[in-house]
Every structure is written in C-alpha cells, then in structure tokens.
PDB file of N, CA, C and O in Angstrom:
ATOM      1  N   UNK A   1      14.509 -48.815   2.066  1.00  0.00           N
ATOM      2  CA  UNK A   1      12.928 -49.075   1.827  1.00  0.00           C
ATOM      3  C   UNK A   1      12.830 -47.950   1.391  1.00  0.00           C
ATOM      4  O   UNK A   1      13.455 -46.976   1.810  1.00  0.00           O
ATOM      5  N   UNK A   2      11.822 -47.968   0.265  1.00  0.00           N
ATOM      6  CA  UNK A   2      11.508 -46.842  -1.080  1.00  0.00           C
ATOM      7  C   UNK A   2      10.138 -46.898  -0.883  1.00  0.00           C
ATOM      8  O   UNK A   2       9.320 -47.818  -0.864  1.00  0.00           O
ATOM      9  N   UNK A   3      10.070 -45.485  -0.715  1.00  0.00           N
ATOM     10  CA  UNK A   3       8.381 -45.046  -0.591  1.00  0.00           C
ATOM     11  C   UNK A   3       8.689 -44.118  -1.939  1.00  0.00           C
ATOM     12  O   UNK A   3       9.661 -43.393  -2.149  1.00  0.00           O
ATOM     13  N   UNK A   4       7.351 -44.428  -2.913  1.00  0.00           N
ATOM     14  CA  UNK A   4       6.963 -44.039  -4.075  1.00  0.00           C
ATOM     15  C   UNK A   4       5.761 -42.987  -3.860  1.00  0.00           C
ATOM     16  O   UNK A   4       5.138 -42.892  -2.802  1.00  0.00           O
ATOM     17  N   UNK A   5       5.498 -42.128  -5.133  1.00  0.00           N
ATOM     18  CA  UNK A   5       4.832 -40.840  -5.340  1.00  0.00           C
ATOM     19  C   UNK A   5       5.067 -39.833  -4.610  1.00  0.00           C
ATOM     20  O   UNK A   5       4.146 -39.216  -4.075  1.00  0.00           O
ATOM     21  N   UNK A   6       6.366 -39.489  -4.462  1.00  0.00           N
ATOM     22  CA  UNK A   6       6.912 -38.067  -3.347  1.00  0.00           C
ATOM     23  C   UNK A   6       6.121 -37.192  -4.352  1.00  0.00           C
ATOM     24  O   UNK A   6       5.937 -36.049  -3.933  1.00  0.00           O
ATOM     25  N   UNK A   7       5.781 -37.368  -5.167  1.00  0.00           N
ATOM     26  CA  UNK A   7       5.243 -35.929  -6.442  1.00  0.00           C
ATOM     27  C   UNK A   7       4.123 -35.790  -5.599  1.00  0.00           C
ATOM     28  O   UNK A   7       4.138 -34.590  -5.326  1.00  0.00           O
ATOM     29  N   UNK A   8       3.141 -36.310  -5.011  1.00  0.00           N
ATOM     30  CA  UNK A   8       2.028 -36.130  -4.641  1.00  0.00           C
ATOM     31  C   UNK A   8       1.954 -35.355  -3.367  1.00  0.00           C
ATOM     32  O   UNK A   8       2.600 -35.896  -2.470  1.00  0.00           O
ATOM     33  N   UNK A   9       1.262 -34.074  -2.970  1.00  0.00           N
ATOM     34  CA  UNK A   9       0.766 -33.874  -1.985  1.00  0.00           C
ATOM     35  C   UNK A   9       0.301 -34.101  -0.897  1.00  0.00           C
ATOM     36  O   UNK A   9       0.795 -33.605   0.116  1.00  0.00           O
ATOM     37  N   UNK A  10      -0.852 -34.976  -0.867  1.00  0.00           N
ATOM     38  CA  UNK A  10      -1.765 -35.966   0.024  1.00  0.00           C
ATOM     39  C   UNK A  10      -1.175 -37.369   0.002  1.00  0.00           C
ATOM     40  O   UNK A  10      -1.912 -38.315  -0.277  1.00  0.00           O
ATOM     41  N   UNK A  11       0.097 -37.554   0.278  1.00  0.00           N
ATOM     42  CA  UNK A  11      -0.082 -38.989   0.572  1.00  0.00           C
ATOM     43  C   UNK A  11      -0.470 -39.857   1.551  1.00  0.00           C
ATOM     44  O   UNK A  11      -0.745 -39.478   2.689  1.00  0.00           O
ATOM     45  N   UNK A  12      -0.524 -41.312   1.091  1.00  0.00           N
ATOM     46  CA  UNK A  12      -1.066 -41.939   2.576  1.00  0.00           C
ATOM     47  C   UNK A  12      -0.161 -41.753   3.411  1.00  0.00           C
ATOM     48  O   UNK A  12      -0.471 -41.053   4.376  1.00  0.00           O
ATOM     49  N   UNK A  13       1.388 -42.349   3.341  1.00  0.00           N
ATOM     50  CA  UNK A  13       2.510 -42.270   3.941  1.00  0.00           C
ATOM     51  C   UNK A  13       3.123 -40.759   4.005  1.00  0.00           C
ATOM     52  O   UNK A  13       3.122 -40.220   2.898  1.00  0.00           O
ATOM     53  N   UNK A  14       3.650 -39.956   5.068  1.00  0.00           N
ATOM     54  CA  UNK A  14       4.536 -39.035   5.128  1.00  0.00           C
ATOM     55  C   UNK A  14       5.966 -39.280   5.033  1.00  0.00           C
ATOM     56  O   UNK A  14       6.394 -40.367   5.419  1.00  0.00           O
ATOM     57  N   UNK A  15       6.810 -38.343   4.533  1.00  0.00           N
ATOM     58  CA  UNK A  15       8.079 -38.836   4.299  1.00  0.00           C
ATOM     59  C   UNK A  15       8.820 -39.635   6.068  1.00  0.00           C
ATOM     60  O   UNK A  15       9.457 -40.633   6.404  1.00  0.00           O
ATOM     61  N   UNK A  16       8.201 -38.403   6.729  1.00  0.00           N
ATOM     62  CA  UNK A  16       8.279 -38.757   8.162  1.00  0.00           C
ATOM     63  C   UNK A  16       7.941 -39.954   8.683  1.00  0.00           C
ATOM     64  O   UNK A  16       8.762 -40.500   9.420  1.00  0.00           O
ATOM     65  N   UNK A  17       6.529 -40.673   8.378  1.00  0.00           N
ATOM     66  CA  UNK A  17       6.480 -42.207   8.754  1.00  0.00           C
ATOM     67  C   UNK A  17       7.341 -42.934   8.347  1.00  0.00           C
ATOM     68  O   UNK A  17       7.906 -43.782   9.038  1.00  0.00           O
ATOM     69  N   UNK A  18       7.630 -42.634   6.812  1.00  0.00           N
ATOM     70  CA  UNK A  18       8.553 -43.462   6.270  1.00  0.00           C
ATOM     71  C   UNK A  18       9.866 -43.752   6.644  1.00  0.00           C
ATOM     72  O   UNK A  18      10.480 -44.811   6.514  1.00  0.00           O
ATOM     73  N   UNK A  19      10.253 -42.606   7.160  1.00  0.00           N
ATOM     74  CA  UNK A  19      11.844 -42.823   7.815  1.00  0.00           C
ATOM     75  C   UNK A  19      11.695 -43.160   8.912  1.00  0.00           C
ATOM     76  O   UNK A  19      12.513 -44.007   9.270  1.00  0.00           O
ATOM     77  N   UNK A  20      10.657 -42.724   9.969  1.00  0.00           N
ATOM     78  CA  UNK A  20      10.412 -43.824  11.360  1.00  0.00           C
ATOM     79  C   UNK A  20      10.129 -44.922  11.090  1.00  0.00           C
ATOM     80  O   UNK A  20      10.121 -45.633  12.095  1.00  0.00           O
ATOM     81  N   UNK A  21       9.873 -45.454  10.151  1.00  0.00           N
ATOM     82  CA  UNK A  21       9.661 -47.100   9.939  1.00  0.00           C
ATOM     83  C   UNK A  21      10.826 -47.522   9.633  1.00  0.00           C
ATOM     84  O   UNK A  21      11.337 -48.453  10.254  1.00  0.00           O
ATOM     85  N   UNK A  22      11.383 -46.958   8.711  1.00  0.00           N
ATOM     86  CA  UNK A  22      12.861 -47.476   8.350  1.00  0.00           C
ATOM     87  C   UNK A  22      13.749 -47.828   9.202  1.00  0.00           C
ATOM     88  O   UNK A  22      14.094 -48.991   9.415  1.00  0.00           O
ATOM     89  N   UNK A  23      14.373 -46.379   9.996  1.00  0.00           N
ATOM     90  CA  UNK A  23      14.742 -46.228  11.284  1.00  0.00           C
ATOM     91  C   UNK A  23      14.490 -47.336  12.324  1.00  0.00           C
ATOM     92  O   UNK A  23      15.376 -47.635  13.126  1.00  0.00           O
ATOM     93  N   UNK A  24      13.415 -47.885  12.319  1.00  0.00           N
ATOM     94  CA  UNK A  24      13.096 -48.411  13.398  1.00  0.00           C
ATOM     95  C   UNK A  24      13.670 -49.937  12.854  1.00  0.00           C
ATOM     96  O   UNK A  24      14.501 -50.474  13.586  1.00  0.00           O
ATOM     97  N   UNK A  25      13.341 -50.518  11.843  1.00  0.00           N
ATOM     98  CA  UNK A  25      14.091 -51.771  10.974  1.00  0.00           C
ATOM     99  C   UNK A  25      15.828 -51.475  10.483  1.00  0.00           C
ATOM    100  O   UNK A  25      16.591 -52.172   9.814  1.00  0.00           O
ATOM    101  N   UNK A  26      15.959 -50.552  10.940  1.00  0.00           N
ATOM    102  CA  UNK A  26      17.745 -50.398  10.423  1.00  0.00           C
ATOM    103  C   UNK A  26      17.441 -50.732   9.064  1.00  0.00           C
ATOM    104  O   UNK A  26      17.794 -51.834   8.645  1.00  0.00           O
ATOM    105  N   UNK A  27      16.726 -49.790   8.189  1.00  0.00           N
ATOM    106  CA  UNK A  27      16.747 -49.906   6.759  1.00  0.00           C
ATOM    107  C   UNK A  27      17.020 -48.317   6.244  1.00  0.00           C
ATOM    108  O   UNK A  27      16.710 -47.336   6.920  1.00  0.00           O
ATOM    109  N   UNK A  28      17.583 -48.267   5.078  1.00  0.00           N
ATOM    110  CA  UNK A  28      17.593 -46.847   4.465  1.00  0.00           C
ATOM    111  C   UNK A  28      16.500 -46.488   3.943  1.00  0.00           C
ATOM    112  O   UNK A  28      15.752 -47.345   3.474  1.00  0.00           O
ATOM    113  N   UNK A  29      16.205 -45.286   3.915  1.00  0.00           N
ATOM    114  CA  UNK A  29      15.170 -44.684   3.392  1.00  0.00           C
ATOM    115  C   UNK A  29      14.835 -43.929   1.934  1.00  0.00           C
ATOM    116  O   UNK A  29      14.922 -42.716   2.127  1.00  0.00           O
ATOM    117  N   UNK A  30      14.523 -44.188   0.699  1.00  0.00           N
ATOM    118  CA  UNK A  30      14.447 -43.137  -0.200  1.00  0.00           C
ATOM    119  C   UNK A  30      13.172 -42.861  -0.708  1.00  0.00           C
ATOM    120  O   UNK A  30      12.276 -43.666  -0.453  1.00  0.00           O
ATOM    121  N   UNK A  31      12.955 -41.971  -1.311  1.00  0.00           N
ATOM    122  CA  UNK A  31      11.454 -41.621  -1.684  1.00  0.00           C
ATOM    123  C   UNK A  31      11.769 -41.141  -3.139  1.00  0.00           C
ATOM    124  O   UNK A  31      12.600 -40.261  -3.363  1.00  0.00           O
ATOM    125  N   UNK A  32      10.949 -41.866  -4.252  1.00  0.00           N
ATOM    126  CA  UNK A  32      11.220 -41.568  -5.800  1.00  0.00           C
ATOM    127  C   UNK A  32       9.978 -40.997  -6.196  1.00  0.00           C
ATOM    128  O   UNK A  32       9.124 -40.844  -5.323  1.00  0.00           O
ATOM    129  N   UNK A  33       9.749 -40.675  -7.306  1.00  0.00           N
ATOM    130  CA  UNK A  33       8.771 -40.488  -8.297  1.00  0.00           C
ATOM    131  C   UNK A  33       8.866 -41.018  -9.664  1.00  0.00           C
ATOM    132  O   UNK A  33       9.793 -40.680 -10.400  1.00  0.00           O
ATOM    133  N   UNK A  34       7.759 -41.999 -10.111  1.00  0.00           N
ATOM    134  CA  UNK A  34       8.001 -42.224 -11.423  1.00  0.00           C
ATOM    135  C   UNK A  34       7.898 -41.382 -12.365  1.00  0.00           C
ATOM    136  O   UNK A  34       8.589 -41.184 -13.365  1.00  0.00           O
ATOM    137  N   UNK A  35       6.452 -40.621 -11.736  1.00  0.00           N
ATOM    138  CA  UNK A  35       6.412 -39.784 -12.402  1.00  0.00           C
ATOM    139  C   UNK A  35       7.404 -38.378 -13.350  1.00  0.00           C
ATOM    140  O   UNK A  35       7.337 -37.989 -14.516  1.00  0.00           O
ATOM    141  N   UNK A  36       8.296 -37.934 -12.125  1.00  0.00           N
ATOM    142  CA  UNK A  36       9.154 -37.207 -12.591  1.00  0.00           C
ATOM    143  C   UNK A  36      11.174 -37.708 -12.199  1.00  0.00           C
ATOM    144  O   UNK A  36      12.258 -37.164 -11.989  1.00  0.00           O
ATOM    145  N   UNK A  37      10.589 -38.989 -12.314  1.00  0.00           N
ATOM    146  CA  UNK A  37      11.964 -39.741 -12.466  1.00  0.00           C
ATOM    147  C   UNK A  37      13.103 -39.426 -10.687  1.00  0.00           C
ATOM    148  O   UNK A  37      14.275 -39.751 -10.492  1.00  0.00           O
ATOM    149  N   UNK A  38      12.239 -38.793  -9.843  1.00  0.00           N
ATOM    150  CA  UNK A  38      13.101 -38.371  -8.850  1.00  0.00           C
ATOM    151  C   UNK A  38      13.822 -39.246  -8.009  1.00  0.00           C
ATOM    152  O   UNK A  38      13.021 -39.486  -7.105  1.00  0.00           O
ATOM    153  N   UNK A  39      14.911 -39.892  -7.764  1.00  0.00           N
ATOM    154  CA  UNK A  39      15.541 -40.633  -6.893  1.00  0.00           C
ATOM    155  C   UNK A  39      15.361 -42.092  -7.737  1.00  0.00           C
ATOM    156  O   UNK A  39      15.808 -43.113  -7.214  1.00  0.00           O
ATOM    157  N   UNK A  40      14.567 -42.172  -9.304  1.00  0.00           N
ATOM    158  CA  UNK A  40      14.354 -43.593  -9.614  1.00  0.00           C
ATOM    159  C   UNK A  40      15.932 -44.466  -9.653  1.00  0.00           C
ATOM    160  O   UNK A  40      16.174 -45.465  -8.977  1.00  0.00           O
ATOM    161  N   UNK A  41      16.943 -43.765 -10.670  1.00  0.00           N
ATOM    162  CA  UNK A  41      17.980 -44.129 -10.490  1.00  0.00           C
ATOM    163  C   UNK A  41      18.747 -44.371  -9.319  1.00  0.00           C
ATOM    164  O   UNK A  41      19.646 -45.211  -9.276  1.00  0.00           O
ATOM    165  N   UNK A  42      18.323 -43.470  -8.135  1.00  0.00           N
ATOM    166  CA  UNK A  42      19.551 -43.826  -7.199  1.00  0.00           C
ATOM    167  C   UNK A  42      18.931 -44.803  -6.307  1.00  0.00           C
ATOM    168  O   UNK A  42      19.750 -45.145  -5.454  1.00  0.00           O
ATOM    169  N   UNK A  43      17.867 -45.351  -6.179  1.00  0.00           N
ATOM    170  CA  UNK A  43      17.365 -45.891  -5.868  1.00  0.00           C
ATOM    171  C   UNK A  43      18.004 -47.265  -6.000  1.00  0.00           C
ATOM    172  O   UNK A  43      18.626 -47.844  -5.110  1.00  0.00           O
ATOM    173  N   UNK A  44      17.738 -47.763  -7.379  1.00  0.00           N
ATOM    174  CA  UNK A  44      18.370 -48.641  -8.004  1.00  0.00           C
ATOM    175  C   UNK A  44      19.827 -48.981  -7.732  1.00  0.00           C
ATOM    176  O   UNK A  44      20.197 -50.108  -7.403  1.00  0.00           O
ATOM    177  N   UNK A  45      20.694 -47.854  -7.902  1.00  0.00           N
ATOM    178  CA  UNK A  45      22.058 -47.964  -7.701  1.00  0.00           C
ATOM    179  C   UNK A  45      22.642 -48.296  -6.062  1.00  0.00           C
ATOM    180  O   UNK A  45      23.667 -48.894  -5.733  1.00  0.00           O
ATOM    181  N   UNK A  46      21.441 -47.586  -5.087  1.00  0.00           N
ATOM    182  CA  UNK A  46      21.697 -47.765  -3.924  1.00  0.00           C
ATOM    183  C   UNK A  46      21.383 -49.187  -3.612  1.00  0.00           C
ATOM    184  O   UNK A  46      22.152 -49.719  -2.812  1.00  0.00           O
ATOM    185  N   UNK A  47      20.344 -49.958  -4.113  1.00  0.00           N
ATOM    186  CA  UNK A  47      19.902 -51.232  -3.413  1.00  0.00           C
ATOM    187  C   UNK A  47      21.223 -51.985  -4.496  1.00  0.00           C
ATOM    188  O   UNK A  47      22.040 -52.697  -3.912  1.00  0.00           O
ATOM    189  N   UNK A  48      21.339 -51.845  -5.648  1.00  0.00           N
ATOM    190  CA  UNK A  48      22.747 -53.124  -6.294  1.00  0.00           C
ATOM    191  C   UNK A  48      24.049 -52.631  -5.241  1.00  0.00           C
ATOM    192  O   UNK A  48      24.946 -53.454  -5.061  1.00  0.00           O
ATOM    193  N   UNK A  49      24.096 -51.917  -4.878  1.00  0.00           N
ATOM    194  CA  UNK A  49      25.562 -51.240  -4.160  1.00  0.00           C
ATOM    195  C   UNK A  49      25.386 -52.103  -2.683  1.00  0.00           C
ATOM    196  O   UNK A  49      26.380 -52.571  -2.127  1.00  0.00           O
ATOM    197  N   UNK A  50      24.301 -52.225  -2.236  1.00  0.00           N
ATOM    198  CA  UNK A  50      24.150 -52.930  -0.846  1.00  0.00           C
ATOM    199  C   UNK A  50      24.061 -54.251  -1.332  1.00  0.00           C
ATOM    200  O   UNK A  50      24.986 -54.996  -1.009  1.00  0.00           O
ATOM    201  N   UNK A  51      22.986 -54.799  -2.169  1.00  0.00           N
ATOM    202  CA  UNK A  51      23.273 -56.050  -2.334  1.00  0.00           C
ATOM    203  C   UNK A  51      24.878 -56.935  -2.733  1.00  0.00           C
ATOM    204  O   UNK A  51      25.263 -57.988  -2.224  1.00  0.00           O
ATOM    205  N   UNK A  52      25.401 -56.320  -3.514  1.00  0.00           N
ATOM    206  CA  UNK A  52      26.937 -56.647  -3.548  1.00  0.00           C
ATOM    207  C   UNK A  52      27.616 -56.445  -2.237  1.00  0.00           C
ATOM    208  O   UNK A  52      28.399 -57.358  -1.974  1.00  0.00           O
ATOM    209  N   UNK A  53      27.534 -55.481  -1.320  1.00  0.00           N
ATOM    210  CA  UNK A  53      28.260 -55.473  -0.260  1.00  0.00           C
ATOM    211  C   UNK A  53      28.328 -56.853   0.717  1.00  0.00           C
ATOM    212  O   UNK A  53      29.132 -57.678   1.151  1.00  0.00           O
ATOM    213  N   UNK A  54      26.779 -56.466   0.744  1.00  0.00           N
ATOM    214  CA  UNK A  54      26.414 -57.990   2.051  1.00  0.00           C
ATOM    215  C   UNK A  54      26.654 -59.497   1.071  1.00  0.00           C
ATOM    216  O   UNK A  54      26.998 -60.484   1.721  1.00  0.00           O
ATOM    217  N   UNK A  55      26.496 -59.651  -0.297  1.00  0.00           N
ATOM    218  CA  UNK A  55      27.250 -60.634  -0.761  1.00  0.00           C
ATOM    219  C   UNK A  55      28.495 -60.729  -0.310  1.00  0.00           C
ATOM    220  O   UNK A  55      28.778 -61.507   0.602  1.00  0.00           O
ATOM    221  N   UNK A  56      29.466 -59.880  -0.947  1.00  0.00           N
ATOM    222  CA  UNK A  56      30.918 -59.771  -0.242  1.00  0.00           C
ATOM    223  C   UNK A  56      31.191 -60.320   0.990  1.00  0.00           C
ATOM    224  O   UNK A  56      31.991 -61.177   1.365  1.00  0.00           O
ATOM    225  N   UNK A  57      30.178 -59.499   1.664  1.00  0.00           N
ATOM    226  CA  UNK A  57      30.541 -60.001   3.151  1.00  0.00           C
ATOM    227  C   UNK A  57      29.898 -61.549   3.495  1.00  0.00           C
ATOM    228  O   UNK A  57      30.182 -62.143   4.535  1.00  0.00           O
ATOM    229  N   UNK A  58      29.190 -61.979   2.684  1.00  0.00           N
ATOM    230  CA  UNK A  58      28.663 -63.411   3.437  1.00  0.00           C
ATOM    231  C   UNK A  58      29.846 -64.161   3.029  1.00  0.00           C
ATOM    232  O   UNK A  58      30.346 -64.937   3.844  1.00  0.00           O
ATOM    233  N   UNK A  59      30.545 -63.976   1.435  1.00  0.00           N
ATOM    234  CA  UNK A  59      31.737 -64.701   0.888  1.00  0.00           C
ATOM    235  C   UNK A  59      32.379 -64.832   1.949  1.00  0.00           C
ATOM    236  O   UNK A  59      32.446 -65.840   2.653  1.00  0.00           O
ATOM    237  N   UNK A  60      33.162 -63.236   2.195  1.00  0.00           N
ATOM    238  CA  UNK A  60      34.384 -63.611   3.217  1.00  0.00           C
ATOM    239  C   UNK A  60      34.070 -64.198   4.587  1.00  0.00           C
ATOM    240  O   UNK A  60      34.959 -64.651   5.309  1.00  0.00           O
ATOM    241  N   UNK A  61      32.591 -64.177   4.977  1.00  0.00           N
ATOM    242  CA  UNK A  61      32.420 -65.029   6.233  1.00  0.00           C
ATOM    243  C   UNK A  61      32.669 -66.828   5.842  1.00  0.00           C
ATOM    244  O   UNK A  61      33.037 -67.697   6.633  1.00  0.00           O
ATOM    245  N   UNK A  62      32.403 -66.954   4.689  1.00  0.00           N
ATOM    246  CA  UNK A  62      32.116 -68.679   4.482  1.00  0.00           C
ATOM    247  C   UNK A  62      33.701 -68.892   4.314  1.00  0.00           C
ATOM    248  O   UNK A  62      34.244 -69.897   4.772  1.00  0.00           O
ATOM    249  N   UNK A  63      34.471 -67.806   3.577  1.00  0.00           N
ATOM    250  CA  UNK A  63      35.959 -68.523   3.719  1.00  0.00           C
ATOM    251  C   UNK A  63      36.447 -68.450   4.866  1.00  0.00           C
ATOM    252  O   UNK A  63      37.375 -69.247   4.998  1.00  0.00           O
ATOM    253  N   UNK A  64      36.182 -67.686   6.001  1.00  0.00           N
ATOM    254  CA  UNK A  64      36.690 -67.561   7.558  1.00  0.00           C
ATOM    255  C   UNK A  64      35.987 -68.746   8.157  1.00  0.00           C
ATOM    256  O   UNK A  64      36.228 -68.929   9.350  1.00  0.00           O
ATOM    257  N   UNK A  65      35.294 -69.457   7.663  1.00  0.00           N
ATOM    258  CA  UNK A  65      34.220 -70.845   8.201  1.00  0.00           C
ATOM    259  C   UNK A  65      33.602 -70.190   9.533  1.00  0.00           C
ATOM    260  O   UNK A  65      33.626 -70.712  10.647  1.00  0.00           O
ATOM    261  N   UNK A  66      33.031 -68.916   9.193  1.00  0.00           N
ATOM    262  CA  UNK A  66      32.066 -68.208  10.184  1.00  0.00           C
ATOM    263  C   UNK A  66      30.846 -68.508   9.703  1.00  0.00           C
ATOM    264  O   UNK A  66      29.859 -68.336  10.420  1.00  0.00           O
ATOM    265  N   UNK A  67      30.740 -68.964   8.518  1.00  0.00           N
ATOM    266  CA  UNK A  67      29.510 -69.510   7.641  1.00  0.00           C
ATOM    267  C   UNK A  67      29.658 -70.843   7.128  1.00  0.00           C
ATOM    268  O   UNK A  67      30.695 -71.127   6.529  1.00  0.00           O
ATOM    269  N   UNK A  68      28.651 -71.792   7.306  1.00  0.00           N
ATOM    270  CA  UNK A  68      28.483 -72.946   6.879  1.00  0.00           C
ATOM    271  C   UNK A  68      28.021 -72.766   5.686  1.00  0.00           C
ATOM    272  O   UNK A  68      27.284 -71.782   5.625  1.00  0.00           O
ATOM    273  N   UNK A  69      28.209 -73.516   4.374  1.00  0.00           N
ATOM    274  CA  UNK A  69      27.650 -73.266   3.280  1.00  0.00           C
ATOM    275  C   UNK A  69      27.526 -75.074   2.748  1.00  0.00           C
ATOM    276  O   UNK A  69      28.409 -75.927   2.667  1.00  0.00           O
ATOM    277  N   UNK A  70      26.521 -75.123   2.554  1.00  0.00           N
ATOM    278  CA  UNK A  70      25.976 -76.521   1.985  1.00  0.00           C
ATOM    279  C   UNK A  70      25.528 -76.525   0.547  1.00  0.00           C
ATOM    280  O   UNK A  70      24.781 -75.588   0.265  1.00  0.00           O
ATOM    281  N   UNK A  71      25.729 -77.118  -0.144  1.00  0.00           N
ATOM    282  CA  UNK A  71      25.141 -77.355  -1.560  1.00  0.00           C
ATOM    283  C   UNK A  71      24.415 -78.566  -2.015  1.00  0.00           C
ATOM    284  O   UNK A  71      23.994 -78.636  -3.169  1.00  0.00           O
TER     285      UNK A  71
END
C-alpha cells in the first residue's frame, strides 16, 4: 500500500494509520511525495519486485501441479 503526500503536515491519514491498515491486511506500506519525489522510485521498484516474485511462485506451483492452469 502506498500513502501519498507525505510532505504535508496536515494529512487526512497519518503514517501510523496507514501502517496499521497495511499490517491488518498483511501489506507492505510506503509513503511517497510526488512534490519532492520521496520514495517514488522505491515504490515502483518494490511493487515490481513483488509482482515478479509472486509470478515466479505461481509458475513454480503450476509446474508442481499444485495449481491447475486452464487456457
């Protein structure tokens, strides 16, 4: 989960609220700022790595017959 506008002091959602929500649903949490570019690259890199990892795990499960794949 990505929280934006972390450069603002008076945000609608605090860092703590974002972290708590993400933890409740077993998600990673990053905060970004488009204004300052803080963590923007890191957010894309993190999401890309996670997507690649999930696809790799899915491919392994398909090859082991744990997941049936219908075309």
